[in-house]
C-alpha positions as CSV (number, residue, x, y, z in Angstrom):
1,M,124.3,-99.8,9.3
2,Q,123.1,-96.4,10.6
3,T,122.9,-97.7,14.1
4,R,126.4,-99.3,14.2
5,F,127.8,-95.9,12.9
6,L,125.9,-93.8,15.5
7,L,127.0,-96.5,18.2
8,L,130.6,-95.9,16.9
9,C,130.2,-92.2,17.3
10,A,128.7,-92.3,20.8
11,C,131.6,-94.6,22.0
12,L,134.3,-92.2,20.6
13,C,132.5,-89.3,22.3
14,I,132.4,-91.3,25.7
15,L,136.1,-92.2,25.3
16,L,136.9,-88.5,24.5
17,Q,135.1,-87.3,27.5
18,A,136.9,-89.6,29.8
19,V,140.4,-88.9,28.5
20,C,140.1,-85.1,28.8
21,C,137.9,-81.9,29.3
22,C,136.1,-82.0,25.8
23,S,135.8,-78.1,25.7
24,A,139.5,-77.8,25.4
25,I,140.5,-80.1,22.8
26,G,139.1,-78.3,19.7
27,G,138.4,-79.9,16.4
28,P,137.2,-79.0,13.0
29,R,135.3,-75.6,12.7
30,P,133.4,-74.3,9.7
31,P,135.3,-71.7,7.7
32,Y,132.1,-69.4,8.3
33,T,128.5,-69.5,9.6
34,I,125.7,-70.5,7.5
35,T,122.4,-69.9,9.1
36,P,119.6,-71.9,7.5
37,S,116.3,-70.6,6.9
38,E,112.8,-72.1,6.1
39,G,112.6,-69.5,3.2
40,A,115.8,-71.0,1.6
41,L,114.3,-74.5,1.7
42,T,111.1,-73.3,0.3
43,R,112.8,-71.5,-2.6
44,L,114.8,-74.7,-3.3
45,R,111.7,-76.7,-3.6
46,E,109.8,-74.3,-5.6
47,R,112.7,-73.8,-8.1
48,W,113.0,-77.5,-8.3
49,Q,109.1,-78.0,-9.2
50,Q,109.7,-74.9,-11.8
51,S,112.5,-76.6,-13.4
52,I,110.5,-79.8,-13.8
53,Q,107.4,-78.2,-15.1
54,A,109.3,-75.9,-17.4
55,S,111.2,-78.6,-19.2
56,P,110.1,-79.1,-22.7
57,D,112.3,-82.0,-23.4
58,G,112.3,-83.6,-19.8
59,S,115.7,-82.4,-18.9
60,V,115.9,-80.5,-15.7
61,S,118.7,-78.6,-13.9
62,L,119.1,-76.8,-10.6
63,T,121.9,-75.0,-8.7
64,V,121.7,-75.4,-4.9
65,T,123.6,-73.1,-2.6
66,E,125.1,-73.8,0.7
67,E,122.3,-72.2,2.6
68,E,119.7,-74.2,0.8
69,M,121.6,-77.4,1.5
70,T,122.1,-76.5,5.2
71,A,118.3,-75.9,5.5
72,L,117.7,-79.3,3.9
73,V,120.0,-81.1,6.1
74,T,118.8,-79.4,9.2
75,E,115.2,-80.5,8.3
76,L,116.3,-84.0,7.6
77,L,118.1,-84.2,10.9
78,A,115.2,-82.7,12.9
79,G,113.1,-85.7,11.9
80,Q,115.9,-88.0,13.3
81,E,115.4,-87.6,17.1
82,D,118.1,-90.4,18.0
83,L,121.0,-88.7,16.1
84,P,123.3,-86.8,18.3
85,L,124.0,-84.0,16.1
86,S,123.1,-80.4,16.2
87,D,123.9,-77.0,14.2
88,P,124.7,-78.7,10.7
89,Q,126.3,-76.6,8.2
90,V,127.0,-77.7,4.7
91,F,129.9,-76.2,2.5
92,L,130.2,-76.8,-1.1
93,R,133.9,-76.5,-2.3
94,D,136.7,-78.3,-4.1
95,G,134.3,-80.9,-5.7
96,R,133.1,-82.2,-2.3
97,I,130.5,-81.5,0.3
98,E,131.7,-80.7,3.9
99,V,129.3,-81.1,6.6
100,Y,130.0,-79.6,10.1
101,A,128.1,-80.2,13.0
102,M,128.3,-80.6,16.7
103,V,128.1,-84.1,18.0
104,E,126.4,-84.2,21.4
105,Q,127.3,-86.4,24.3
106,G,124.3,-86.4,26.4
107,N,123.9,-83.5,28.6
108,T,127.5,-82.8,29.4
109,A,129.5,-81.8,26.2
110,S,129.5,-81.6,22.4
111,L,132.4,-81.9,20.1
112,P,132.7,-80.4,16.8
113,G,132.7,-82.9,13.7
114,M,133.1,-82.7,10.2
115,V,132.5,-85.3,7.3
116,A,133.8,-84.6,3.6
117,L,131.8,-86.4,0.9
118,S,132.1,-86.8,-2.7
119,V,129.0,-87.3,-4.9
120,T,128.9,-88.7,-8.4
121,S,126.1,-89.8,-10.7
122,A,126.5,-92.6,-13.2
123,D,123.8,-94.5,-15.1
124,G,121.1,-92.8,-13.0
125,E,122.6,-93.8,-9.6
126,I,123.9,-91.4,-7.2
127,E,126.8,-92.6,-5.1
128,I,128.3,-90.9,-2.0
129,S,131.8,-91.7,-0.8
130,V,133.0,-90.5,2.5
131,E,136.5,-89.1,1.9
132,E,137.3,-87.8,5.5
133,A,135.7,-87.5,8.7
134,Q,136.9,-85.8,12.1
135,L,135.5,-85.9,15.6
136,G,137.1,-83.5,17.9
137,P,140.9,-83.3,17.2
138,F,140.7,-86.9,16.0
139,P,140.4,-88.5,12.4
140,V,137.8,-91.1,11.9
141,P,139.5,-94.4,11.1
142,P,139.4,-95.7,7.3
143,A,137.2,-98.8,8.2
144,T,134.6,-96.5,9.8
145,L,134.7,-94.2,6.7
146,E,133.8,-97.3,4.7
147,E,131.0,-98.3,6.6
148,A,129.6,-94.6,6.8
149,T,129.8,-94.7,3.0
150,R,127.7,-98.0,2.9
151,A,125.1,-96.5,5.5
152,L,124.8,-93.1,3.5
153,N,124.3,-94.9,0.1
154,E,121.6,-97.1,1.6
155,A,119.9,-94.2,3.2
156,L,120.2,-92.1,0.0
157,E,118.6,-94.9,-1.9
158,Q,115.7,-95.0,0.2
159,G,115.1,-91.3,1.0
160,L,116.2,-89.7,-2.4
161,T,112.9,-90.7,-4.3
162,A,110.7,-88.5,-2.1
163,E,112.9,-85.4,-2.6
164,L,113.5,-85.8,-6.4
165,G,110.2,-87.3,-7.4
166,N,110.2,-88.9,-10.7
167,V,113.6,-87.5,-11.8
168,T,116.7,-89.5,-12.7
169,V,119.8,-87.6,-11.7
170,T,122.4,-87.8,-14.5
171,D,125.1,-85.4,-13.3
172,I,126.2,-83.6,-10.1
173,Q,128.9,-81.0,-10.2
174,I,130.2,-79.1,-6.9
175,S,131.9,-75.9,-7.2
176,D,132.7,-73.1,-4.8
177,R,129.6,-72.6,-2.6
178,E,127.0,-74.3,-5.2
179,M,126.0,-77.6,-6.4
180,S,124.4,-78.2,-10.0
181,I,122.2,-81.2,-10.5
182,S,121.1,-82.3,-13.8
183,G,118.6,-84.9,-14.7
184,I,115.9,-86.4,-16.9
185,V,112.1,-86.5,-15.9
186,A,111.1,-90.1,-16.1
187,P,107.6,-90.5,-18.4
C-alpha cells in the first residue's frame, strides 16, 4: 500500500516537472516554521513514561505540542530512506493534524505538499482519515486519499505498539497547537 502511494506521488511529481517549472508553481505552505529538536522528542518520551509510572489506577494522559510531533515525525521519516520527503512540519488545529513537507523529485526540484488528517479512537483502536492532500498547487484525488488512509492505518497498526508500549488509547483530542492523548495501561 505504502509503495503504491509513493509511486503515485513520484508520478505526480514527474508530471508536474514536465509541465512547468516547479519552482514557479507554488503550493501549500506552513503558517509558520516549526524547528524540531531532539530535546523536544526526549521530553515527550520522558513525560509519557512518567505518566505511565505515576498512574495509580492505570489511566494515563499526555499533551503533545506541535514541536514534539514535528520532532517525532522527523525521526520516523529519517528511518525511511525511500520516502521522497524532507522538512516535515506538523500543525495541530481545528480538530485535525496538518503535515507540511517538501516532496523531492530526484536532484532537480521539490514541491511543497500538505496532508490533513483526522484522528479518532474508539474501542481501543486508533483510526486515521486523510481529509485533504495537496502536492504543489494541485489537490490529490479522492481515490488516492482513500488509499492513503488505508496505508496510514496499516502502518499505524504496525508501528504504534513500539511508541505506546502497553497502553490502549481511549481518546484523542486535537486543539490549537496541541493534542491530548488519554489511555489505559494494560495489566
